[in-house]
C-alpha positions, 0 to 999 in steps of 0.5 A, spaced: 251 087 581 256 084 586 261 090 585 256 095 585 253 092 592 260 092 594 261 100 592 255 102 595 256 098 602 264 099 603 266 105 599 263 111 603 266 116 598 264 113 592 257 114 588 256 109 583 253 113 577 252 108 572 255 103 567 260 104 562 260 098 557 261 095 550 257 090 547 259 087 540 259 090 534 254 086 529 255 089 522 250 084 519 244 086 523 238 089 519 238 097 521 231 096 525 234 090 529 236 090 536 243 088 538 242 082 543 248 085 547 245 092 548 238 088 551 243 084 556 246 091 558 240 094 559 237 088 563 244 089 567 243 096 569 236 094 571 239 089 576 244 093 579 238 099 580 234 094 583 240 091 588 242 099 590 234 101 591 234 106 585 230 107 579 234 104 573 233 111 570 238 114 575 244 110 573 247 112 566 248 107 561 254 108 556 254 103 551 255 104 543 261 107 539 262 110 533 260 104 529 253 102 532 252 109 536 245 110 533 242 103 535 245 104 542 241 110 543 235 107 540 236 101 545 237 105 551 244 108 551 245 115 555 252 116 552 256 113 547 263 114 545 264 116 538 272 118 538 274 114 532 268 118 528 271 124 530 278 123 530 279 117 525 282 111 527 288 110 531 294 108 528 
């Protein structure tokens, strides 16, 4: 939240449009269970939105990658990173 406020207050030519985050992959979670990291990241987006005086829906929330993208979308992600699923593992 502190960094978001700094950007809003001190960087006139920048506009914070969202958060790119990474939650821990939790392979043992049942398919219908929430990832607690994703819950926390949604709460952080809400806190940042409140600090900036904007609706949370106006801030993108990127969370989830190839291994957990479906769960991330169910939990509120507005974008996911799935390069490994498309291009394979880096080697």
